N, C-alpha and C positions, 0 to 999 in steps of 0.2 A: 217524732217523737216515740218514745217506748210507753205502750201502755203497760200500767202496773196494777194488781190487786193483792190485796194481804187476805190471806185464808185461813181460818182455823179448821183443822181436822180434827174431828173427835170419833174416840171409839171407846168401849167399854174400859181398857186399862190405859188409852192413852199413849201406846207402844207401838207394837207389830202393825196390826190393822191401818191404823191413822196414818201412819209411815208410808205405808203402801198406797192407801187412798191419797194422800197428798204428793206424791210421786206421779202417779198418773194424772192428776188433777195438774199440777206444774207441767209435765211433758204435754197434755195435750192443750192447754192454754198457750204453750209455747208454741206448738204449731199452728197456734191460729193468732199470732203476734200480739200475746199478752205475757208478759212475765209476771209469775206468781211468786209471792214469799209466803211459804206456810209454818205452822207451827201444828204441832200433835198436841192433844190433851185428852185427858179424860172426861165425861160431862161436868164432872165437878171444878174442872180448870178452867171453864168457858169464862165463868164471870171474870176470875183474876186477869185474863189474857184482856177482857174487852175494858177492863177499868186500866190497863197499864199500855194499852196500844190502840192504835188506828187499824180497825179491821172492817173490811169490805162483805164477807160473805163466810158464812159456815157450810162446811158439809159433814154431816155424820153419819155414822153406822150403827151407834145406839142411840135411846131415845135422849132428848135435852132435857135439861131440869126446869127449863122456862122459856119463855116467849123471849125474845130479842127484837130490837130494832134495827135489825139487818136480814137480808135474804139468809135462808137456811135450807140446803138440800139434801135430802136423803140419799146417802150413797151406798145404800145395801145392795143394790144391783151389780156394784161393781166385785162384790164377794161372791154373789151367786151367779153371775152372768145373764140372768133373768133381769131386765129392765136396765141393763148398761149402757143401751144406746139412749134410752130416755135420758138417763142420768147425762149423759154427755149433752143433749140437747139442751136440757135445763140449765148446766153448766153454762154451756157457751151463749145461750139467748140470756141470762142473767148477767153475766161478765161484761158482754157487749153493752147493755145497759149501764152497767156501773163505770165503765171507762170511758163512756161516750158523750 
């Protein structure tokens, strides 16, 4: 059975950075046997996504506007390269808990 996750990727504008992060998240999870569906939004778009779909996880490079009832992971390390390994460790650990 294929393991699946739905991930919201958040950056300041909801375009370039969140798309890059979403791509890295999809590739990384795919390498670990998890298929990720992603959507890219700005911080103001998170509520709309949560109300209109079934989401498992939020990864973000911009501060979020609120607290949410699902795991959130700060993805700034993907931009700077500092903390990238820690981001992927946390992503894998959180994702495996969600799909198992």
